[in-house]
ROPASE-912265 format. One line per 5 residues: number of its first residue (from 1); their letters; for each residue x, y, z of C-alpha. Coordinates in steps of 0.1 Angstrom, whole numbers, plus 2048, in hexadecimal, padded with zeros to 3 digits. Example, Ala and Ser with C-alpha at 12.3 -4.5 7.8 and 13.67 -1.06 7.14 Angstrom:
// residues 2
1	as	87B,7D3,84E ~ 889,7F5,847
//
This chain:
// residues 498
1	malsk	B3E,CD3,6F2 ~ B41,CB0,703 ~ B23,CA3,6F1 ~ B2F,CAD,6D0 ~ B4F,C9C,6D3
6	rssts	B3F,C7C,6DE ~ B29,C7D,6BF ~ B48,C80,6A6 ~ B47,C65,68A ~ B60,C49,68B
11	ssnnn	B6F,C58,66B ~ B76,C79,67B ~ B86,C65,69A ~ B9F,C55,680 ~ BA8,C75,670
16	nrigl	BAE,C84,692 ~ BC5,C65,69B ~ BD8,C6B,67B ~ BDC,C8F,681 ~ BE9,C8B,6A5
21	aliat	C01,C70,699 ~ C0F,C89,67F ~ C11,CA4,69A ~ C23,C8C,6B1 ~ C3B,C83,697
26	ilgly	C44,CA5,68D ~ C47,CB0,6B1 ~ C5F,C92,6B6 ~ C74,C9B,69B ~ C77,CC1,6A5
31	tiglc	C80,CB6,6C9 ~ C9C,C9F,6BC ~ CA8,CBD,6A6 ~ CA7,CD5,6C3 ~ CBA,CBD,6DA
36	asiwh	CD4,CB9,6C1 ~ CD8,CDF,6BC ~ CDA,CE6,6DF ~ CF5,CCB,6E4 ~ D0B,CDA,6C9
41	lpspt	D06,CFE,6D5 ~ D26,D10,6DE ~ D2C,D18,702 ~ D41,D33,713 ~ D48,D1D,72F
46	hrrrr	D54,CFE,71C ~ D50,CDE,730 ~ D5D,CC1,71C ~ D43,CA6,71A ~ D5A,C8A,722
51	wverm	D62,C9B,742 ~ D3E,C9B,74C ~ D39,C78,742 ~ D5A,C6B,755 ~ D56,C7F,776
56	kmrfg	D4A,C68,78F ~ D4A,C7F,7AE ~ D37,C9E,7B6 ~ D53,CB5,7AC ~ D54,CC4,789
61	gsinl	D69,CD7,774 ~ D67,CED,755 ~ D7D,CFD,73B ~ D74,D21,733 ~ D84,D2D,714
66	sttgi	D78,D50,713 ~ D66,D52,6F3 ~ D4B,D3F,6E5 ~ D4B,D2A,6C5 ~ D5B,D0A,6D1
71	edvda	D4D,CEB,6C4 ~ D4E,CC9,6D7 ~ D61,CAD,6C5 ~ D5C,C87,6C9 ~ D7F,C7F,6C6
76	daddy	D8E,C70,6E7 ~ DAA,C89,6F3 ~ DC3,C6D,6F6 ~ DBD,C65,6D2 ~ DC6,C87,6C5
81	eddsq	DE2,C87,6AD ~ DF5,CA4,69D ~ E17,CA9,68F ~ E20,CC6,6A4 ~ E15,CB0,6C4
86	egnks	E2B,C93,6BA ~ E47,CA9,6C2 ~ E3B,CAB,6E6 ~ E4D,C89,6ED ~ E67,C87,6D2
91	gvipq	E78,CA8,6D9 ~ E6B,CB9,6B8 ~ E62,CDB,6C0 ~ E3E,CE5,6B5 ~ E38,D00,69A
96	akwpv	E36,D20,6A8 ~ E13,D32,6A3 ~ E04,D54,6AA ~ DEA,D5C,6B2 ~ DE4,D3B,6C7
101	sirde	DCB,D30,6DF ~ DC0,D0F,6EF ~ D9D,D18,6E3 ~ DAA,D0B,6C1 ~ DB4,CEA,6D0
106	dgnfd	D95,CDA,6DA ~ D9D,CB6,6DB ~ DC1,CBB,6E3 ~ DBE,CB3,708 ~ DCA,C9A,71F
111	dvvhp	DB3,C87,736 ~ DC5,C85,757 ~ DBC,C78,77B ~ DBA,C96,794 ~ DDB,C93,7A8
116	ghkak	DCA,C9E,7C9 ~ DAF,C82,7C6 ~ DCB,C6A,7B9 ~ DDE,C6F,7D8 ~ DBF,C67,7EC
121	gnpdv	DB9,C46,7DA ~ D9D,C54,7C3 ~ DA7,C4F,7A0 ~ D84,C55,791 ~ D86,C7B,78F
126	imsvp	D92,C82,76B ~ D9B,CA5,761 ~ D9F,CAF,73B ~ DBD,CC6,738 ~ DCF,CD6,71C
131	kmwid	DEE,CC2,70E ~ E11,CD1,716 ~ E1F,CE2,6F7 ~ E3E,CCC,6FD ~ E36,CAE,712
136	npvsi	E5A,CA3,718 ~ E73,CBD,726 ~ E91,CA5,726 ~ E8C,CA2,6FF ~ E93,CC7,6FD
141	hqnkl	EAE,CCF,718 ~ EBC,CAC,713 ~ ECC,CAF,738 ~ EE6,CC7,72C ~ EE7,CEE,727
146	msrel	ECF,CFA,70D ~ EE0,D07,6EE ~ ED8,D2B,6E1 ~ ED0,D1A,6BF ~ EB5,D03,6D0
151	amkig	EA8,D1F,6E6 ~ EA2,D36,6C8 ~ E8B,D1C,6BA ~ E72,D20,6D7 ~ E60,D41,6D5
156	scatp	E47,D50,6BD ~ E46,D71,6AB ~ E26,D83,6A7 ~ E2C,D87,681 ~ E3C,D6A,66E
161	dasgn	E5A,D6C,657 ~ E56,D6A,631 ~ E52,D45,631 ~ E37,D47,64B ~ E4D,D3C,66A
166	hargd	E44,D4A,68B ~ E63,D3D,69C ~ E7A,D5A,691 ~ E93,D59,6AE ~ EA8,D7A,6B1
171	scpis	E99,D86,690 ~ E78,D8C,6A0 ~ E74,DB1,6A9 ~ E74,DB5,6CF ~ E53,DC6,6CE
176	ertiy	E44,DA5,6BC ~ E51,D8C,6D3 ~ E33,D7C,6E3 ~ E2D,D78,709 ~ E1A,D5C,719
181	vaias	E0C,D67,73D ~ E02,D4C,755 ~ DED,D53,773 ~ DDF,D3C,78C ~ DC1,D49,79E
186	yrdyq	DAC,D3D,7BB ~ D89,D4C,7BF ~ D9B,D6E,7BC ~ D85,D8D,7B4 ~ DA4,DA0,7A7
191	crdtv	DAD,D85,78C ~ D9A,D99,771 ~ DAA,DB9,77B ~ DCD,DA9,778 ~ DC5,D9D,754
196	tsife	DB7,DC0,74C ~ DD8,DCF,759 ~ DEE,DBA,744 ~ DDD,DC3,724 ~ DD3,DE7,72C
201	rakfp	DF8,DF1,737 ~ E0C,DDB,71C ~ E1D,DF1,701 ~ E15,DD5,6E9 ~ DF8,DC2,6F6
206	ervrv	DF2,DB1,6D4 ~ E11,D9B,6DB ~ E04,D91,6FF ~ DF1,D70,706 ~ DE3,D68,729
211	gvtdq	DDA,D47,737 ~ DC7,D44,758 ~ DC0,D27,76E ~ D9F,D34,77D ~ D96,D1F,79C
216	ivege	D72,D2B,7A5 ~ D51,D24,7B3 ~ D3A,D28,795 ~ D1F,D3F,79E ~ D30,D4F,7BD
221	dgpcd	D53,D5B,7AE ~ D56,D72,78E ~ D69,D61,773 ~ D8A,D6D,76A ~ D80,D75,747
226	apyrp	D5D,D84,74E ~ D5D,DAA,746 ~ D4D,DC2,760 ~ D34,DCD,743 ~ D26,DBA,725
231	ckedp	D40,DBC,708 ~ D23,DC9,6F3 ~ D1F,DE6,709 ~ D44,DEE,70D ~ D5A,DDB,6F4
236	eqmlc	D79,DEE,6FE ~ D7C,DDD,71F ~ D9D,DCA,71F ~ D8B,DA8,724 ~ D76,DAE,705
241	kyksq	D90,DBF,6EF ~ DAA,DA3,6F4 ~ D94,D85,6FD ~ DA4,D72,6E0 ~ DC6,D73,6F4
246	ldvyq	DB7,D68,714 ~ DB3,D41,71C ~ DA2,D38,73E ~ DA3,D15,748 ~ D87,D15,764
251	vdapl	D89,CFC,781 ~ D6D,CF5,799 ~ D7D,D02,7BC ~ D7A,CE1,7CF ~ D94,CD3,7B5
256	aigpv	DAE,CEE,7BE ~ DCC,CDE,7CF ~ DE4,CFA,7D1 ~ DF8,D10,7BA ~ E0F,CF6,7AD
261	farhl	DF3,CE3,79D ~ DE2,D05,791 ~ E02,D11,782 ~ E09,CEE,772 ~ DE7,CF4,75E
266	ghrmy	DF4,D16,755 ~ E12,D07,747 ~ DFF,CF0,732 ~ DEE,D0D,721 ~ E11,D1A,715
271	rgeyy	E13,D18,6F0 ~ E37,D23,6E6 ~ E37,D49,6ED ~ E59,D5A,6ED ~ E57,D64,711
276	ymqsd	E47,D56,730 ~ E39,D6B,74C ~ E28,D5E,76D ~ E16,D73,786 ~ DFB,D71,7A1
281	ahvtf	DD7,D79,79B ~ DD9,D9A,7AF ~ DF2,DAF,79F ~ DF3,DD2,78D ~ E0C,DDA,772
286	trnwd	E1F,DF8,767 ~ E1B,E0A,747 ~ E2F,DF9,72B ~ E38,DDC,742 ~ E3D,DC5,726
291	ediis	E58,DDB,715 ~ E69,DE2,737 ~ E6D,DBD,743 ~ E78,DB1,720 ~ E93,DCB,720
296	qqevs	E9E,DC0,743 ~ E9E,D9B,737 ~ EB1,DA3,717 ~ ECB,DB7,726 ~ ED6,D9A,73C
301	knema	EE4,D8B,71C ~ EDB,D69,72A ~ EC3,D51,718 ~ EBE,D40,739 ~ EB6,D5D,74D
306	vlsty	E96,D5D,763 ~ E8C,D7E,773 ~ E79,D77,793 ~ E71,D87,7B3 ~ E57,D8B,7D0
311	lsdvv	E43,DAA,7C5 ~ E41,DCC,7D7 ~ E20,DD7,7E5 ~ E09,DE9,7CE ~ DFF,E04,7E8
316	gnidk	E13,E23,7E3 ~ E2A,E17,7C9 ~ E15,E1C,7A8 ~ E00,E38,79D ~ DDE,E35,78D
321	ngksl	DEE,E38,768 ~ E05,E1A,770 ~ E25,E2F,777 ~ E3C,E1F,792 ~ E42,E37,7AD
326	intrp	E61,E26,7BB ~ E86,E20,7B0 ~ E8C,E03,7C8 ~ E87,DDE,7C1 ~ E84,DBE,7D5
331	imcnt	E9F,DA3,7D3 ~ E9E,D7E,7E1 ~ EBD,D76,7F4 ~ EAF,D66,815 ~ EA2,D43,81A
336	dyesg	E9C,D2C,838 ~ E8D,D0B,841 ~ E69,D0A,84B ~ E55,CEC,857 ~ E35,CDF,848
341	qknky	E24,CC1,838 ~ E39,CAD,850 ~ E5B,CB9,83D ~ E71,CD7,83D ~ E76,CEA,81E
346	lrhgs	E85,D0D,814 ~ E6F,D2C,817 ~ E7F,D49,805 ~ E7F,D6E,811 ~ E87,D8F,801
351	qpeav	EA2,DA8,80E ~ E95,DCB,817 ~ E8E,DDE,7F7 ~ EA8,DF5,7EC ~ EB4,E09,7CC
356	ptirg	EC8,DEF,7B7 ~ EED,DF2,7BD ~ EF4,DE2,79C ~ EE5,DF7,77F ~ EDD,DF0,75C
361	tpqle	ED7,DCB,760 ~ EC2,DB3,776 ~ ED5,DA5,794 ~ EDC,D81,799 ~ ECA,D71,7B6
366	pywaa	ECA,D4E,7C4 ~ EA4,D47,7C5 ~ E84,D47,7B0 ~ E61,D54,7BA ~ E40,D47,7AF
371	gysfs	E2D,D69,7B1 ~ E42,D78,795 ~ E58,D69,77A ~ E63,D73,757 ~ E78,D60,740
376	rghfv	E7B,D51,71D ~ E5F,D39,714 ~ E75,D1A,717 ~ E76,D1D,73B ~ E52,D0F,73B
381	vnvpy	E5D,CF3,724 ~ E7A,CE9,739 ~ E6E,CEF,75C ~ E49,CE6,75C ~ E35,CE6,77E
386	dfhqp	E33,CC4,78B ~ E11,CB4,784 ~ E16,C9C,7A4 ~ E19,CB6,7C0 ~ DF5,CBD,7CE
391	mifqg	DF1,CD2,7EC ~ E12,CE3,7EA ~ E15,D07,7F2 ~ E36,D0F,803 ~ E50,CFD,7F0
396	eemsi	E47,D03,7CC ~ E60,D1F,7C8 ~ E7B,D09,7D5 ~ E71,CED,7BE ~ E70,D02,79E
401	girgf	E8E,D15,7A7 ~ EA6,CF7,7AF ~ E99,CE4,790 ~ E9F,D02,77A ~ EC3,D06,788
406	tigyd	ECB,CE3,77F ~ EBE,CE9,75B ~ ED4,D08,75A ~ EBD,D26,760 ~ ECA,D44,772
411	fyape	EB3,D59,789 ~ EB5,D7E,78A ~ EA4,D9B,79E ~ E93,DB4,785 ~ EA3,DD7,787
416	rsvcf	E81,DE6,786 ~ E5F,DDB,791 ~ E47,DD7,775 ~ E2A,DCB,78A ~ E1D,DCF,7AE
421	hhyae	E0A,DB7,7C4 ~ DEB,DBB,7D9 ~ DF4,DAE,7FA ~ DDC,DA9,816 ~ DEB,DC6,828
426	gankk	DE2,DEA,82F ~ DC7,DF8,819 ~ DC2,DD6,808 ~ DC1,DC1,828 ~ D9A,DBF,82D
431	arnkv	D93,DB7,807 ~ DAF,D9F,804 ~ DA7,D8D,822 ~ D85,D84,816 ~ D95,D70,7F8
436	phywe	D93,D4B,7FF ~ DB1,D34,7FE ~ DB6,D11,7EE ~ DBD,D00,810 ~ D97,D02,819
441	htniy	D98,CE1,809 ~ DB3,CD2,81F ~ D9D,CB9,82D ~ D92,CAB,80C ~ DB8,CA4,803
446	agagt	DC6,C9D,826 ~ DE7,C8D,823 ~ DEE,C94,7FE ~ E04,CB2,806 ~ E1A,C9D,81A
451	kamyr	E1F,C83,800 ~ E27,C9F,7E6 ~ E3F,CB2,7FD ~ E53,C90,800 ~ E55,C8E,7DB
456	llgvv	E5E,CB3,7D7 ~ E7A,CB1,7EF ~ E86,C8F,7E0 ~ E87,C9D,7BD ~ EA0,CB8,7C7
461	hmnpe	EB5,CA2,7E0 ~ EA9,CB7,7FF ~ E9E,C99,814 ~ EBC,C81,80F ~ EB3,C70,830
466	idrke	E93,C63,820 ~ E93,C42,80E ~ E8B,C49,7E9 ~ E72,C2D,7EB ~ E5B,C44,801
471	wdhte	E51,C5D,7E8 ~ E40,C5C,7C5 ~ E58,C5B,7A6 ~ E3C,C5D,78B ~ E4A,C72,76E
476	eskyg	E68,C7C,781 ~ E7D,C83,762 ~ E61,C9A,755 ~ E5F,CAE,775 ~ E82,CA8,782
481	lggvr	EA6,CB4,77E ~ EBC,CBF,763 ~ EDF,CB5,75B ~ EF0,CD8,75A ~ EF6,CDC,781
486	tpekf	EEB,CC6,7A0 ~ ED6,CD1,7BE ~ EF6,CCA,7D3 ~ F06,CE5,7BE ~ EE9,CFD,7C6
491	ystfg	EEA,CF5,7EC ~ F12,CF9,7EE ~ F11,D1A,7DA ~ EF8,D2A,7EE ~ F01,D1C,810
496	idv	EE2,D05,816 ~ EE6,CE5,82D ~ ECF,CCB,824
//
C-alpha cells in the first residue's frame, strides 16, 4: 500500500489536494453553522450571556425561567425601552396583563452590582435582575394615603373587559382576581413541594402565579421547578401542568446574602397581580386556600389591609387532603429588643394560639411577619424590599412593618390559617436541620450586615443616637418611609422606647 501511494502521478496528487481543500472548506462551513445553531439553542437554565461576560469572580448566577424557548437578545438591558416601563419612574401604572411572565421580558433586565460584594468593596460582581414593575414607589403613593381610585388601577383580572383591559378593579369577579406568590428559598428540598401545594390546593389555580428566588448549588440541590418525574411521563404533576405560571430566578448559593435580598428579587418578579402573597419555601397549604384568604382580606373592607402572622406547625394541624384540623390561630402582639450586628432591633413573637375572640373578620395587630403575608398587590409597589440590606435576617420584619405603617398599611392576624409551616421540630427536626443556611457565607461578606443594620435602623428612626452620616442613604426615598404616619407614631402607639 505504501509503495503504490508513492508511485502516484503528480496529476493525481493535484486532484487529491483540490479534493482535500474542498472537503476542508465544507467542514469549516459546517462547523461555523453548527456553532451558530448551538449558540442560539434555547436553554431551560437561562444564563444571560452578558452576565457570563461581565462576571469577573468565580461566583456565577443564572436565571431559570421554568420553560424552554427563550432566545438571547443582543440589546443591552440598560437600553431596553417600552411604554409600559416608562411609567416605572414617572408614576404611570403599567398596563395590566394576564397571563404574564418574566419569560416574556428577556432584555427587560437591570444590571446591578451584587450588594454583598459592593459592601465589601468589590464592584465587579454584576447580576442581571428583572426590572421592577414600577421602579419608583413614591410616584405612586406620593407620600399620602393611597386613594381607592388609584388602588383599583393596580391589580389584574384573569379575563379582560370588553375593551381588553385586565385592570378591572371591583368589577373583576373575585374568582378571577390574580394572585402573585413570592417564595425565597435557600437550598431547600421542600421548595418544589410548597409550589406543588400552592397549585394543587388552590380552588382556582389558573389565576395563581408563583415567583421563586431559588438559591442553590447546581448539581447538588434540586431546582424548585424540577418535577420528581419527567413531564412526558406524568404531565399532571403540578410543576408540569402549571409550569407557564411559575417563574424561577436561580441564584448560585454563594451569592445568597439573606432573606431581604432574596425577597427583593421576588418583588422584582411581581407584574401587577391583584393580590400579593409571600411565604417560606417549606409550607403546606389548605384546600381552597385562595378562596379562604381572599374572603378574609375582603371582609376587612380595608384596601390597605395586610394579613400576616407566624405560621402554626404543620404537624397534627392539617390532614392529607388539605383540611385544617384546628380552629385556633396565631396572632403577633409581642416584641422585644434583641442584639446583633452590633445593634439592637425589634424581634417579634406570637401570643399563645387560641380561638379568635373576634369572629367574622381578621384582627388588627401591630406587627408584620415575613413568613406569611397576604395583601393587595400594591403593597409590593409601595413597600419594596430594600436592595441595600445584605446579610440581614432579624430586622427585616420590623423594617417592612414600620415602613408599611408610615405608608398607610394596617396589619391583621388572619382568623383562619390557610397554610402551615414545616419547623425543625418534632417529626421534621432531623430532615429540616439538614437544610443549609445562607449564613454559611458569613466569612465572605463579613461586616456587610453591620453596615446594613445601621441603614435599616436609620431609615425607621430607631437609632437616633447614631449620626446620619454613619449609614448609607442610597435610594432612601425608594426604600424608605411614607408620609401618612411617622415611625414615632408607631413607637408611641405600641409602647416602644427607642
